[in-house]
C-alpha positions, -999 to 999 in steps of 0.1 A, spaced: -198 -88 -75 -164 -99 -85 -149 -82 -55 -175 -100 -33 -166 -133 -48 -129 -126 -43 -135 -116 -7 -155 -148 0 -129 -169 -17 -101 -154 4 -122 -156 36 -128 -193 29 -91 -199 23 -81 -181 55 -107 -200 75 -94 -233 61 -58 -224 69 -66 -213 104 -86 -245 111 -56 -265 99 -32 -245 121 -56 -249 151 -55 -286 146 -17 -287 142 -13 -266 174 -40 -281 197 -43 -317 185 -10 -327 169 12 -305 192 32 -296 161 25 -260 151 32 -253 114 35 -215 116 48 -190 142 24 -173 166 30 -141 147 21 -156 113 -11 -172 128 -20 -138 143 -15 -121 109 -39 -146 92 -64 -142 119 -64 -104 117 -68 -106 79 -99 -127 83 -113 -104 110 -108 -74 87 -125 -92 58 -155 -101 79 -157 -66 93 -159 -53 57 -183 -80 46 -205 -90 75 -223 -116 54 -191 -136 53 -192 -143 91 -203 -180 96 -210 -197 129 -179 -219 122 -155 -191 115 -123 -192 136 -130 -156 146 -162 -165 165 -144 -174 197 -144 -141 215 -178 -144 232 -211 -126 229 -230 -102 252 -244 -116 284 -274 -140 283 -302 -137 308 -304 -175 312 -296 -208 296 -323 -225 276 -330 -262 283 -323 -286 254 -328 -323 251 -299 -346 241 -305 -367 210 -293 -397 230 -291 -397 268 -257 -389 285 -256 -419 308 -237 -421 341 -211 -447 348 -210 -471 377 -181 -466 400 -158 -490 417 -131 -482 443 -109 -513 446 -96 -544 427 -123 -566 441 -151 -544 428 -134 -542 394 -131 -580 393 -168 -583 401 -176 -560 371 -155 -580 348 -171 -613 361 -206 -600 355 -197 -588 320 -180 -621 310 -209 -641 324 -234 -619 306 -221 -629 272 -206 -663 282 -170 -652 274 -138 -663 290 -122 -629 286 -131 -595 272 -112 -567 255 -116 -533 270 -110 -497 258 -92 -481 288 -92 -443 292 -82 -417 318 -112 -402 336 -108 -365 332 -118 -343 362 -137 -316 345 -173 -309 334 -191 -329 307 -202 -313 274 -224 -326 246 -218 -312 211 -242 -314 182 -228 -311 146 -250 -309 115 -233 -312 81 -201 -309 100 -208 -275 116 -213 -270 153 -249 -261 160 -254 -268 197 -234 -273 229 -251 -284 261 -242 -294 296 -250 -329 309 -278 -317 331 -299 -347 343 -286 -368 314 -317 -363 293 -319 -325 293 -291 -300 296 -285 -263 293 -276 -246 260 -242 -230 264 -233 -229 227 -220 -193 229 -196 -202 256 -184 -235 240 -175 -216 208 -148 -197 228 -129 -229 236 -98 -227 214 -93 -264 207 -130 -272 201 -136 -276 163 -164 -253 150 -163 -274 118 -154 -311 116 -122 -319 96 -125 -341 66 -144 -340 33 -174 -362 43 -187 -353 77 -218 -371 91 -252 -354 85 -257 -354 123 -235 -364 152 -232 -359 189 -197 -357 203 -192 -361 241 -162 -350 261 -149 -331 291 -141 -294 294 -109 -292 315 -84 -266 327 -48 -276 328 -30 -273 361 -4 -249 348 -31 -226 333 -52 -229 365 -24 -214 386 -20 -185 362 -58 -179 361 -60 -178 399 -30 -155 401 -48 -131 376 -80 -133 395 -63 -125 428 -45 -95 413 -78 -82 400 -93 -86 435 -116 -115 425 -120 -147 444 -98 -175 430 -112 -209 421 -108 -239 445 -95 -264 419 -93 -268 381 -126 -287 380 -146 -259 396 -128 -234 374 -138 -253 343 -174 -256 354 -177 -220 365 -161 -207 333 -184 -228 311 -216 -215 327 -208 -178 326 -237 -157 315 -213 -135 296 -194 -157 271 -168 -129 267 -157 -139 302 -155 -176 292 -133 -165 262 -107 -152 287 -104 -186 304 -79 -211 291 -103 -240 287 -98 -271 266 -121 -299 253 -111 -335 255 -133 -358 234 -140 -393 245 -173 -405 230 -200 -404 203 -237 -403 208 -262 -404 180 -248 -403 145 -267 -401 111 -254 -404 76 -222 -422 85 -211 -456 99 -189 -458 129 -164 -486 136 -177 -510 162 -145 -508 183 -146 -479 208 -108 -477 205 -112 -471 168 -139 -445 175 -114 -425 194 -93 -424 162 -123 -412 143 -127 -383 168 -91 -373 163 -96 -374 125 -125 -350 129 -102 -326 146 -108 -332 183 -82 -334 210 -82 -369 225 -61 -384 253 -28 -399 243 -33 -424 271 -62 -444 256 -53 -481 252 -69 -514 243 -63 -538 271 -70 -576 276 -91 -588 305 -91 -580 341 -53 -582 344 -50 -556 316 -74 -533 334 -54 -536 366 -21 -529 349 -35 -499 331 -49 -485 364 -16 -489 381 2 -472 353 -21 -442 352 -19 -439 390 18 -436 386 16 -411 357 -11 -390 374 10 -366 393 30 -357 362 -1 -350 340 -10 -313 334 -47 -323 332 -62 -337 364 -78 -371 363 -97 -388 391 -97 -424 378 -98 -447 348 -128 -458 326 -130 -493 313 -155 -500 284 -161 -532 265 -145 -525 232 -166 -546 208 -200 -532 196 -218 -566 195 -208 -574 231 -219 -540 243 -253 -545 225 -257 -579 242 -249 -565 277 -272 -535 274 -280 -511 302 -293 -511 338 -312 -481 350 -292 -451 338 -258 -468 334 -244 -493 308 -235 -528 320 -205 -527 297 -186 -498 314 -172 -488 348 -151 -461 363 -123 -472 387 -118 -442 409 -85 -431 424 -85 -425 462 -99 -391 471 -73 -363 468 -90 -339 492 -102 -344 527 -109 -322 557 -91 -323 591 -80 -301 620 -48 -280 620 -33 -287 654 0 -267 652 25 -252 629 63 -259 628 89 -241 608 115 -262 589 148 -247 577 160 -256 543 196 -258 530 195 -221 519 181 -209 552 145 -206 539 119 -211 566 89 -232 555 58 -234 577 45 -270 580 10 -277 592 8 -305 618 -26 -321 612 -50 -345 628 -41 -376 607 -64 -381 577 -65 -406 548 -62 -387 515 -47 -396 481 -42 -432 492 -20 -425 523 -24 -411 558 -14 -375 559 -3 -357 591 18 -329 577 12 -304 549 32 -275 535 19 -239 541 46 -225 517 53 -191 533 38 -164 555 22 -146 525 3 -177 516 -8 -181 553 -21 -145 553 -38 -149 519 -57 -180 530 -61 -168 566 -50 -201 581 -50 -204 619 -42 -231 644 -74 -248 653 -90 -244 619 -107 -271 600 -88 -272 567 -90 -290 534 -60 -311 527 -51 -319 491 -27 -345 478 -22 -351 441 -2 -383 434 31 -381 451 31 -343 455 37 -329 490 3 -324 506 -9 -288 509 -38 -268 523 -57 -251 495 -84 -235 517 -98 -231 552 -134 -238 562 -138 -205 579 -175 -212 589 -162 -240 612 -135 -218 629 -135 -222 667 -134 -191 689 -99 -200 702 -82 -203 668 -48 -188 669 -30 -167 642 2 -181 629 33 -159 636 68 -161 622 94 -171 649 118 -145 660 148 -170 660 157 -199 638 143 -231 653 175 -250 644 203 -227 655 187 -197 673 200 -171 649 178 -142 639 152 -144 612 155 -120 582 127 -112 557 136 -87 530 108 -63 522 89 -74 492 99 -111 495 76 -139 506 104 -161 521 118 -156 555 153 -169 562 177 -179 590 206 -154 591 230 -179 607 244 -192 574 278 -201 589 265 -219 620 230 -232 612 230 -270 611 203 -270 584 226 -249 561 259 -263 573 268 -285 543 260 -259 517 279 -231 536 310 -253 540 310 -263 503 307 -227 493 335 -216 517 359 -242 504 350 -237 467 375 -227 441 364 -190 438 362 -187 476 391 -200 497 400 -226 471 408 -256 493 420 -283 470 410 -318 482 380 -307 503 352 -313 478 315 -321 482 320 -358 491 346 -350 518 325 -323 533 294 -345 534 314 -372 551 331 -349 577 298 -332 586 281 -365 591 308 -377 614 309 -344 634 343 -332 623 330 -301 606 303 -278 621 315 -244 610 341 -230 586 366 -226 614 366 -263 620 383 -268 586 415 -253 601 414 -277 630 413 -308 608 451 -312 613 442 -322 649 426 -353 634 455 -363 611 459 -398 624 422 -405 621 421 -392 586 451 -413 575 434 -444 588 402 -439 567 395 -460 536 405 -441 505 429 -418 523 466 -422 530 496 -402 542 500 -384 509 464 -375 503 460 -362 539 492 -343 537 481 -326 504 447 -318 520 462 -302 551 488 -283 530 460 -269 509 441 -259 540 472 -242 554 478 -223 521 442 -211 520 448 -191 551 466 -165 530 437 -151 509 423 -117 498 396 -96 513 373 -100 483 377 -138 484 370 -139 521 339 -118 518 326 -140 490 334 -172 511 312 -160 539 282 -167 517 263 -135 524 230 -137 505 230 -117 473 267 -111 475 285 -128 445 321 -125 434 317 -91 417 298 -76 446 324 -90 471 352 -74 450 333 -40 449 328 -41 487 364 -50 494 377 -21 472 352 4 485 358 -3 523 394 -16 522 390 -37 554 365 -61 569 362 -39 600 351 -9 579 325 -31 562 312 -44 595 310 -9 610 291 3 580 267 -26 582 260 -17 619 256 20 610 232 10 581 209 -8 605 209 22 628 201 46 600 174 23 587 157 23 621 159 61 623 145 65 588 117 41 595 109 61 626 110 95 609 93 84 577 71 54 587 47 57 557 70 72 531 92 45 515 105 69 489 118 93 516 133 64 535 151 52 503 166 87 498 179 87 533 194 52 530 211 58 495 229 89 505 259 71 519 274 39 532 265 5 518 243 19 491 271 41 479 288 10 465 279 4 428 252 -22 424 242 -23 461 205 -14 465 182 -17 495 178 -54 491 215 -63 490 223 -37 517 197 -53 539 212 -88 534 247 -75 543 235 -57 574 215 -87 586 245 -110 581 269 -89 602 242 -82 628 240 -119 637 264 -125 667 270 -161 657 283 -151 623 306 -126 639 318 -154 662 327 -176 633 346 -147 616 365 -142 649 373 -179 650 386 -179 614 409 -150 622 421 -167 653 428 -198 632 452 -178 611 431 -167 581 445 -134 570 445 -110 541 461 -77 533 442 -45 540 434 -28 507 443 8 503 411 26 493 416 42 459 401 76 457 413 82 422 387 89 396 373 58 379 361 68 344 341 36 339 323 38 372 286 30 370 290 13 336 281 -24 331 298 -47 306 290 -81 292 317 -101 273 309 -126 246 331 -145 221 369 -146 222 393 -118 216 428 -120 200 447 -98 224 429 -101 257 416 -131 276 382 -128 292 398 -126 327 422 -99 316 395 -79 299 374 -81 331 403 -70 352 409 -40 329 372 -30 331 371 -33 369 404 -14 374 387 16 357 356 13 379 333 -7 356 314 -39 364 313 -71 344 282 -93 345 273 -125 328 239 -117 313 225 -89 291 197 -67 303 184 -32 298 208 -21 325 238 -33 304 258 -4 289 282 -23 265 284 -58 251 320 -66 240 318 -89 210 347 -111 201 350 -140 176 322 -166 176 298 -146 199 268 -163 213 232 -152 217 242 -123 240 250 -103 209 215 -109 195 199 -100 228 219 -68 230 207 -58 195 171 -65 206 174 -44 237 193 -16 220 226 -21 240 258 -7 224 281 -34 208 319 -30 209 343 -50 187 378 -57 201 393 -26 185 365 -3 199 368 -19 233 406 -14 234 401 22 224 376 27 252 400 12 278 427 36 266 405 67 265 374 58 286 353 89 280 327 73 259 323 48 230 345 54 200 328 68 169 330 36 149 312 13 175 280 -5 165 256 15 186 223 -3 182 205 26 199 211 49 170 
């Protein structure tokens, strides 16, 4: 018996602690313990309840995992009806509501409790002696469905009211919602499992709450937002609705942080305008604002009409969804070359504005939603977010609806379109000539680590592009032809122009690795440009191999059309993929860049303008650190970071900036950062400065006294 009493005492203590932690996490947004500590307490309570089943109470924090499927939901009556609210859709209707309420009680002005109107599904909770006994849907307002087993799975819904003196009986009303961020993750998971995704968070919340199998509901990230109290016995409530919200929070419920007490019609209008502005940034969807007379005596005097109170109204936001016809699709090119399909729509009023364009994101999304030109589509606009098409009304598809296809050439510059296997985004390959990418390409070309043109910064490039002086990198070396115009500009002068032109002239003498990096080939950074330069020795050799790579890729695809592994073996045997760090993705980007004639024309123009570099003698000597990746952190006494990098690269190794499972060594100097901790976590070998120096002098393996975290 003593053991049983001890177990019960511990179970009660654990339940109390977990309830407090739940409240701190879900309501106060201030967790008091780590997730690991919470899980430890939770598992301890589970183990105790498994050993002593009589300890399992309906309010135990462990009772949120769901129960076996129910054949149907039982009908239950609400202790007090869940009334509907009258709606209004503009300021005039809101003013009319305020006038009727004031005249009804002969008041010059009224104080209102203003709340956001959550876009979810209503739920009525019944607590007896502070413990949840029943959860029911709104139903017809008088009778709802018993979904208690499902409601228990909602993580932020209290199974026992907080506080020492709960009411004998109380009904708590609120909305079950699904946050936007969690909605997207849920739909992604459903799609991966081959299930139909939900249309919007409201439908997801309603569908999840009415699952016959509450174990399914338990997997859905639902939340309960409390906003009202129905019948209450054994306790007195404050007359102010605003104060009642505080009472709900004290009982452990999550309530909106945006509830306010406002004065008169002007206060209601200001609150509505503020919530309309905040709406797009909220993680929980709202579809309007609710205004309720705050004082209990005024509410009692106003009373009810039919099935709605005279003292409350919902001011709805403009509809966020509408249907219209998709007339055409155009492809826009972004600053990085990414092509975005844009739907051209029959104009429709949605979200408070007339919408004629909507994003289709990428070709994968078009295929997933099966969007076609001519379709009737649903257009969605949340706040100021770019309109999008969440779904197609396939049952209204005309016989002549046309599939959407990716263009063969860039709509801006006519360059070829590249789409790396496994990527959703298609891109224009004309990075050096495409007007949509021009500014970014020029900024990169002139940057310090590329051709390092001092005096040609972002502001100057923006200005010169806007005025037509720069259209491609080769135009930089023709700026001297506009010397007089440059000197006459505001902010310029003889000296500054002379310095700029001198810097441009000096940049003509560069290195092959800097030139390759300056070209802005996608996926080719400084380290990759250096490795390509050292491997091929000349730009012509690199270009020739890029051409040969595309030819081999075509042959491999022809000989092994359905065997990707076989194609990969063919492609990695030589050429581009023989360079350390160059895989199929990077090789494809390099090959596509040099296959574009316009890019080759710009390179020829740069060479004609006098840009030159020395051909590198290809070093066939053995490189003992080839294939090994290093990360440097902290400062060393004898070597600067640049010098250490050069020593590593001279021996064939690679230096990267971030630690991953592919990192071989992390070199740790004084005052190292978090990279050392991450290396330990991943089991990467750590080298201090002495061990690193020894490795450079005899690079056959780590010295015996290194800190090898894998051992």
